[in-house]
MIDOSE-1310 file (N, C-alpha, C; in nm, 2 decimals, decimal comma, always signed):
residues 177
xxxx	+3,94/+2,33/+5,06/+3,82/+2,30/+4,99/+3,84/+2,20/+4,88; +3,76/+2,10/+4,88/+3,78/+2,00/+4,77/+3,71/+2,04/+4,65; +3,77/+2,00/+4,54/+3,71/+2,03/+4,40/+3,61/+1,92/+4,37; +3,50/+1,96/+4,32/+3,39/+1,86/+4,29/+3,42/+1,81/+4,15
xxxx	+3,41/+1,68/+4,14/+3,43/+1,61/+4,00/+3,30/+1,55/+3,96; +3,26/+1,56/+3,83/+3,14/+1,50/+3,78/+3,02/+1,59/+3,80; +2,90/+1,53/+3,78/+2,78/+1,60/+3,78/+2,70/+1,56/+3,91; +2,62/+1,65/+3,96/+2,54/+1,62/+4,07/+2,41/+1,55/+4,02
xxxx	+2,34/+1,49/+4,11/+2,22/+1,42/+4,08/+2,12/+1,52/+4,02; +2,11/+1,64/+4,07/+2,01/+1,74/+4,02/+2,04/+1,77/+3,88; +2,17/+1,79/+3,85/+2,21/+1,83/+3,71/+2,17/+1,71/+3,61; +2,20/+1,59/+3,65/+2,16/+1,48/+3,57/+2,01/+1,47/+3,55
xxxx	+1,93/+1,49/+3,65/+1,79/+1,49/+3,64/+1,74/+1,60/+3,55; +1,80/+1,71/+3,55/+1,76/+1,82/+3,46/+1,78/+1,78/+3,32; +1,90/+1,73/+3,29/+1,93/+1,68/+3,15/+1,84/+1,58/+3,10; +1,80/+1,48/+3,19/+1,71/+1,37/+3,15/+1,57/+1,44/+3,12
xxxx	+1,53/+1,53/+3,20/+1,40/+1,59/+3,18/+1,39/+1,67/+3,05; +1,50/+1,74/+3,02/+1,51/+1,81/+2,89/+1,50/+1,71/+2,77; +1,57/+1,60/+2,78/+1,57/+1,50/+2,68/+1,42/+1,44/+2,66; +1,36/+1,42/+2,77/+1,22/+1,37/+2,76/+1,12/+1,47/+2,70
xxxx	+1,14/+1,59/+2,73/+1,06/+1,70/+2,67/+1,08/+1,70/+2,52; +1,20/+1,70/+2,48/+1,23/+1,70/+2,34/+1,17/+1,58/+2,27; +1,18/+1,46/+2,33/+1,13/+1,34/+2,27/+0,98/+1,35/+2,27; +0,91/+1,40/+2,37/+0,77/+1,42/+2,36/+0,72/+1,51/+2,25
xxxx	+0,80/+1,60/+2,21/+0,76/+1,69/+2,10/+0,80/+1,62/+1,97; +0,91/+1,55/+1,96/+0,96/+1,50/+1,83/+0,88/+1,37/+1,79; +0,85/+1,28/+1,88/+0,80/+1,15/+1,84/+0,66/+1,16/+1,77; +0,57/+1,24/+1,81/+0,44/+1,26/+1,73/+0,46/+1,31/+1,59
xxxx	+0,56/+1,40/+1,58/+0,59/+1,45/+1,44/+0,65/+1,34/+1,36; +0,74/+1,26/+1,42/+0,80/+1,15/+1,35/+0,69/+1,05/+1,30; +0,59/+1,02/+1,39/+0,49/+0,93/+1,35/+0,40/+0,98/+1,24; +0,37/+1,11/+1,24/+0,30/+1,17/+1,13/+0,37/+1,17/+1,00
xxxx	+0,50/+1,19/+1,01/+0,59/+1,18/+0,89/+0,59/+1,04/+0,83; +0,59/+0,94/+0,92/+0,59/+0,80/+0,88/+0,46/+0,76/+0,82; +0,35/+0,81/+0,87/+0,21/+0,79/+0,81/+0,21/+0,85/+0,68; +0,25/+0,97/+0,66/+0,25/+1,04/+0,53/+0,33/+0,96/+0,43
xxxx	+0,45/+0,91/+0,47/+0,53/+0,83/+0,38/+0,46/+0,70/+0,34; +0,39/+0,63/+0,43/+0,32/+0,51/+0,40/+0,20/+0,54/+0,31; +0,13/+0,65/+0,33/+0,02/+0,69/+0,24/+0,07/+0,72/+0,10; +0,18/+0,79/+0,09/+0,23/+0,82/-0,04/+0,27/+0,69/-0,12
xxxx	+0,34/+0,60/-0,04/+0,38/+0,48/-0,10/+0,25/+0,39/-0,14; +0,15/+0,39/-0,06/+0,03/+0,32/-0,10/-0,04/+0,38/-0,22; -0,04/+0,51/-0,24/-0,10/+0,57/-0,36/-0,02/+0,53/-0,48; +0,12/+0,54/-0,46/+0,21/+0,50/-0,57/+0,19/+0,35/-0,61
xxxx	+0,16/+0,26/-0,51/+0,14/+0,12/-0,54/+0,01/+0,10/-0,61; -0,09/+0,17/-0,58/-0,22/+0,16/-0,66/-0,20/+0,21/-0,80; -0,12/+0,32/-0,82/-0,09/+0,36/-0,95/-0,01/+0,25/-1,03; +0,08/+0,19/-0,96/+0,16/+0,08/-1,02/+0,07/-0,04/-1,06
xxxx	-0,03/-0,07/-0,97/-0,12/-0,18/-1,00/-0,21/-0,15/-1,12; -0,25/-0,02/-1,13/-0,33/+0,02/-1,25/-0,25/+0,01/-1,37; -0,13/+0,05/-1,37/-0,04/+0,04/-1,49/-0,02/-0,11/-1,53; +0,00/-0,19/-1,43/+0,02/-0,34/-1,45/-0,10/-0,40/-1,51
xxxx	-0,22/-0,36/-1,46/-0,35/-0,42/-1,51/-0,36/-0,38/-1,66; -0,33/-0,26/-1,70/-0,35/-0,22/-1,84/-0,24/-0,29/-1,93; -0,12/-0,30/-1,88/-0,02/-0,38/-1,96/-0,06/-0,52/-1,97; -0,11/-0,58/-1,86/-0,16/-0,72/-1,87/-0,27/-0,74/-1,97
xxxx	-0,37/-0,64/-1,96/-0,48/-0,65/-2,05/-0,44/-0,64/-2,20; -0,35/-0,55/-2,24/-0,32/-0,54/-2,38/-0,22/-0,65/-2,42; -0,14/-0,70/-2,33/-0,04/-0,80/-2,36/-0,11/-0,94/-2,39; -0,20/-0,97/-2,30/-0,26/-1,11/-2,30/-0,40/-1,11/-2,36
xxxx	-0,47/-1,00/-2,37/-0,60/-1,00/-2,43/-0,63/-0,90/-2,54; -0,52/-0,84/-2,58/-0,54/-0,74/-2,70/-0,64/-0,63/-2,67; -0,73/-0,61/-2,77/-0,82/-0,50/-2,76/-0,95/-0,54/-2,68; -0,96/-0,66/-2,63/-1,08/-0,71/-2,56/-1,10/-0,64/-2,43
xxxx	-1,00/-0,59/-2,36/-1,01/-0,51/-2,24/-1,04/-0,60/-2,12; -0,99/-0,72/-2,12/-1,00/-0,80/-2,00/-0,89/-0,78/-1,90; -0,91/-0,80/-1,78/-0,81/-0,77/-1,67/-0,79/-0,88/-1,58; -0,68/-0,88/-1,51/-0,65/-0,98/-1,41/-0,74/-0,97/-1,29
xxxx	-0,78/-1,08/-1,23/-0,87/-1,07/-1,12/-0,81/-1,09/-0,98; -0,67/-1,10/-0,98/-0,60/-1,10/-0,85/-0,46/-1,06/-0,87; -0,39/-1,02/-0,77/-0,25/-0,98/-0,78/-0,15/-1,08/-0,82; -0,18/-1,21/-0,79/-0,09/-1,32/-0,82/-0,07/-1,33/-0,97
xxxx	-0,18/-1,30/-1,05/-0,16/-1,30/-1,20/-0,07/-1,19/-1,25; -0,06/-1,09/-1,18/+0,03/-0,98/-1,22/+0,17/-0,99/-1,17; +0,19/-1,08/-1,07/+0,32/-1,10/-1,01/+0,40/-1,21/-1,07; +0,51/-1,25/-1,00/+0,59/-1,36/-1,05/+0,53/-1,49/-1,01
xxxx	+0,57/-1,60/-1,07/+0,52/-1,74/-1,04/+0,56/-1,78/-0,90; +0,50/-1,88/-0,85/+0,54/-1,94/-0,72/+0,69/-1,96/-0,72; +0,75/-1,92/-0,61/+0,90/-1,93/-0,61/+0,96/-1,79/-0,63; +0,89/-1,70/-0,69/+0,94/-1,56/-0,70/+1,03/-1,52/-0,81
xxxx	+1,07/-1,62/-0,90/+1,16/-1,59/-1,01/+1,09/-1,59/-1,14; +1,10/-1,48/-1,21/+1,04/-1,48/-1,35/+1,13/-1,55/-1,45; +1,08/-1,63/-1,54/+1,16/-1,70/-1,64/+1,22/-1,60/-1,73; +1,33/-1,63/-1,80/+1,40/-1,55/-1,89/+1,31/-1,52/-2,01
xxxx	+1,22/-1,61/-2,04/+1,13/-1,59/-2,16/+1,02/-1,49/-2,13; +1,00/-1,45/-2,00/+0,90/-1,35/-1,96/+0,78/-1,42/-1,90; +0,68/-1,34/-1,87/+0,56/-1,39/-1,80/+0,46/-1,45/-1,89; +0,35/-1,49/-1,83/+0,24/-1,55/-1,90/+0,11/-1,50/-1,84
xxxx	+0,00/-1,54/-1,88/-0,13/-1,49/-1,83/-0,16/-1,53/-1,69; -0,09/-1,63/-1,63/-0,12/-1,67/-1,50/-0,01/-1,61/-1,40; +0,10/-1,57/-1,45/+0,20/-1,50/-1,37/+0,28/-1,41/-1,47; +0,23/-1,28/-1,48/+0,28/-1,19/-1,58/+0,41/-1,13/-1,55
xxxx	+0,46/-1,14/-1,43/+0,59/-1,07/-1,39/+0,59/-0,92/-1,41; +0,47/-0,86/-1,39/+0,46/-0,71/-1,40/+0,48/-0,65/-1,27; +0,46/-0,72/-1,16/+0,48/-0,67/-1,02/+0,58/-0,75/-0,95; +0,65/-0,70/-0,85/+0,74/-0,78/-0,77/+0,66/-0,87/-0,68
xxxx	+0,73/-0,96/-0,61/+0,67/-1,06/-0,53/+0,60/-1,01/-0,40; +0,64/-0,88/-0,36/+0,57/-0,82/-0,25/+0,43/-0,77/-0,29; +0,42/-0,70/-0,40/+0,30/-0,65/-0,44/+0,21/-0,75/-0,52; +0,28/-0,83/-0,59/+0,21/-0,94/-0,67/+0,22/-1,07/-0,60
xxxx	+0,18/-1,08/-0,47/+0,20/-1,20/-0,39/+0,10/-1,30/-0,43; +0,12/-1,42/-0,39/+0,03/-1,54/-0,42/-0,10/-1,54/-0,35; -0,11/-1,48/-0,23/-0,23/-1,48/-0,16/-0,27/-1,34/-0,11; -0,38/-1,29/-0,16/-0,42/-1,16/-0,12/-0,47/-1,16/+0,03
xxxx	-0,46/-1,05/+0,10/-0,40/-0,92/+0,06/-0,25/-0,93/+0,07; -0,19/-0,85/-0,01/-0,04/-0,84/-0,02/+0,00/-0,72/+0,07; +0,09/-0,74/+0,16/+0,14/-0,64/+0,25/+0,26/-0,58/+0,20; +0,25/-0,45/+0,16/+0,37/-0,37/+0,12/+0,36/-0,23/+0,17
xxxx	+0,47/-0,18/+0,23/+0,47/-0,05/+0,28/+0,36/-0,02/+0,39; +0,34/-0,13/+0,47/+0,24/-0,12/+0,58/+0,10/-0,10/+0,53; +0,07/-0,13/+0,41/-0,07/-0,13/+0,35/-0,10/-0,26/+0,30; -0,23/-0,30/+0,31/-0,27/-0,43/+0,25/-0,34/-0,40/+0,12
xxxx	-0,29/-0,47/+0,01/-0,34/-0,45/-0,13/-0,42/-0,57/-0,18; -0,53/-0,54/-0,25/-0,61/-0,64/-0,31/-0,66/-0,60/-0,44; -0,70/-0,69/-0,53/-0,77/-0,67/-0,65/-0,89/-0,75/-0,65; -1,00/-0,70/-0,69/-1,13/-0,77/-0,71/-1,16/-0,76/-0,86
xxxx	-1,17/-0,87/-0,92/-1,21/-0,87/-1,06/-1,36/-0,86/-1,07; -1,41/-0,78/-1,17/-1,55/-0,77/-1,20/-1,58/-0,86/-1,32; -1,65/-0,96/-1,29/-1,68/-1,06/-1,40/-1,59/-1,19/-1,38; -1,62/-1,29/-1,45/-1,55/-1,42/-1,43/-1,43/-1,42/-1,52
xxxx	-1,31/-1,45/-1,45/-1,19/-1,46/-1,53/-1,20/-1,57/-1,63; -1,15/-1,56/-1,75/-1,06/-1,46/-1,80/-1,14/-1,34/-1,86; -1,26/-1,34/-1,86/-1,34/-1,23/-1,92/-1,37/-1,12/-1,82; -1,28/-1,09/-1,73/-1,29/-0,99/-1,63/-1,30/-0,85/-1,70
xxxx	-1,41/-0,79/-1,70/-1,43/-0,67/-1,77/-1,38/-0,54/-1,70; -1,36/-0,55/-1,57/-1,31/-0,44/-1,49/-1,25/-0,50/-1,36; -1,20/-0,41/-1,28/-1,14/-0,45/-1,16/-1,14/-0,33/-1,06; -1,12/-0,37/-0,93/-1,10/-0,26/-0,83/-0,98/-0,30/-0,75
xxxx	-0,88/-0,21/-0,76/-0,76/-0,23/-0,68/-0,78/-0,14/-0,55; -0,76/-0,21/-0,44/-0,79/-0,14/-0,31/-0,68/-0,16/-0,21; -0,65/-0,06/-0,13/-0,55/-0,07/-0,03/-0,59/+0,00/+0,10; -0,56/-0,06/+0,21/-0,59/+0,00/+0,34/-0,48/-0,02/+0,43
xxxx	-0,46/+0,06/+0,53/-0,35/+0,06/+0,62/-0,35/-0,07/+0,70; -0,23/-0,13/+0,73/-0,22/-0,25/+0,81/-0,27/-0,23/+0,95; -0,26/-0,11/+1,00/-0,30/-0,08/+1,14/-0,33/+0,06/+1,15; -0,38/+0,10/+1,27/-0,42/+0,25/+1,28/-0,30/+0,34/+1,29
xxxx	-0,18/+0,29/+1,32/-0,07/+0,38/+1,33/+0,01/+0,40/+1,19; -0,04/+0,32/+1,09/+0,04/+0,32/+0,97/-0,02/+0,42/+0,86; -0,14/+0,46/+0,87/-0,20/+0,55/+0,77/-0,34/+0,58/+0,81; -0,39/+0,69/+0,75/-0,53/+0,74/+0,78/-0,61/+0,75/+0,65
xxxx	-0,56/+0,69/+0,54/-0,63/+0,70/+0,41/-0,64/+0,56/+0,35; -0,75/+0,53/+0,28/-0,76/+0,42/+0,20/-0,75/+0,47/+0,05; -0,70/+0,38/-0,04/-0,69/+0,42/-0,18/-0,75/+0,31/-0,26; -0,80/+0,35/-0,38/-0,86/+0,25/-0,47/-0,84/+0,30/-0,62
xxxx	-0,85/+0,21/-0,71/-0,84/+0,25/-0,85/-0,91/+0,15/-0,94; -0,96/+0,19/-1,05/-1,03/+0,10/-1,14/-0,97/+0,12/-1,28; -1,03/+0,06/-1,38/-0,98/+0,07/-1,52/-0,98/+0,21/-1,58; -1,04/+0,31/-1,51/-1,04/+0,45/-1,56/-0,90/+0,51/-1,53
xxxx	-0,82/+0,45/-1,45/-0,68/+0,49/-1,43/-0,67/+0,60/-1,32; -0,78/+0,64/-1,25/-0,77/+0,74/-1,15/-0,75/+0,68/-1,01; -0,65/+0,73/-0,94/-0,63/+0,69/-0,80/-0,72/+0,77/-0,72; -0,80/+0,70/-0,63/-0,90/+0,77/-0,54/-0,86/+0,74/-0,40
xxxx	-0,90/+0,83/-0,31/-0,87/+0,81/-0,16/-0,99/+0,85/-0,08; -0,99/+0,80/+0,04/-1,09/+0,83/+0,14/-1,02/+0,83/+0,28; -1,05/+0,94/+0,36/-1,00/+0,94/+0,49/-1,07/+0,85/+0,58; -1,00/+0,77/+0,67/-1,07/+0,68/+0,75/-1,03/+0,71/+0,90
xxxx	-1,13/+0,69/+0,99/-1,10/+0,73/+1,13/-1,02/+0,62/+1,20; -1,04/+0,50/+1,17/-0,97/+0,39/+1,24/-0,94/+0,28/+1,15; -0,83/+0,29/+1,07/-0,80/+0,18/+0,98/-0,76/+0,06/+1,05; -0,76/-0,06/+1,00/-0,82/-0,09/+0,87/-0,97/-0,12/+0,88
xxxx	-1,04/-0,08/+0,77/-1,18/-0,11/+0,78/-1,21/-0,26/+0,76; -1,32/-0,31/+0,80/-1,35/-0,45/+0,79/-1,40/-0,49/+0,65; -1,45/-0,39/+0,58/-1,50/-0,42/+0,44/-1,40/-0,37/+0,34; -1,38/-0,44/+0,23/-1,29/-0,41/+0,12/-1,38/-0,35/+0,01
xxxx	-1,34/-0,24/-0,05/-1,41/-0,19/-0,16/-1,40/-0,29/-0,28; -1,51/-0,34/-0,33/-1,51/-0,44/-0,43/-1,60/-0,40/-0,55; -1,65/-0,28/-0,56/-1,73/-0,24/-0,67/-1,68/-0,11/-0,73; -1,69/-0,10/-0,86/-1,65/+0,02/-0,93/-1,72/+0,14/-0,87
xxxx	-1,85/+0,13/-0,85/-1,92/+0,25/-0,80/-1,88/+0,29/-0,66; -1,84/+0,19/-0,57/-1,79/+0,22/-0,44/-1,66/+0,30/-0,45; -1,57/+0,25/-0,54/-1,45/+0,32/-0,56/-1,47/+0,46/-0,62; -1,56/+0,47/-0,70/-1,60/+0,60/-0,77/-1,64/+0,70/-0,67
xxxx	-1,70/+0,66/-0,55/-1,74/+0,75/-0,45/-1,63/+0,81/-0,37; -1,51/+0,76/-0,38/-1,39/+0,81/-0,32/-1,35/+0,94/-0,40; -1,28/+1,03/-0,33/-1,23/+1,15/-0,39/-1,11/+1,12/-0,48; -1,10/+1,18/-0,60/-0,98/+1,16/-0,68/-0,86/+1,22/-0,62
x	-0,75/+1,16/-0,64/-0,62/+1,21/-0,58/-0,56/+1,32/-0,66
């Protein structure tokens, strides 16, 4: 009687089937974890933008309460390097070049970030910072914030929406985080 070496075709097929079953269970959970991480990062980015807006307002406009009307004013100048002397009112160097990009929307952590100034710059009296998922697999929540400093969110069925939240009242309708 000969000794059999290696695995039979049936044994290999059973192993492959088990691996596929495990993958079918694990991949959806991995995607949900990735979405949760993206959403947490987006909420943190809105909080960072709110902080940068208030720093910008007090640094460049004192007690007048004026804010930046786009993310480029909060980020570094064109070229991405902040001068050793610090920023200015057109490129404050308060955000990195990913979040304070030169052309809105800025893509960071699979979310698209924008700021809409309320009023004509430089006398922008308020702002709406808004972020939505880059695609339907990246997140299921939109986030916004205004000068009140509260991060708000809304569940969305199929991100990204076609409309961007551009008014304080529309952002106020979102649930506080």
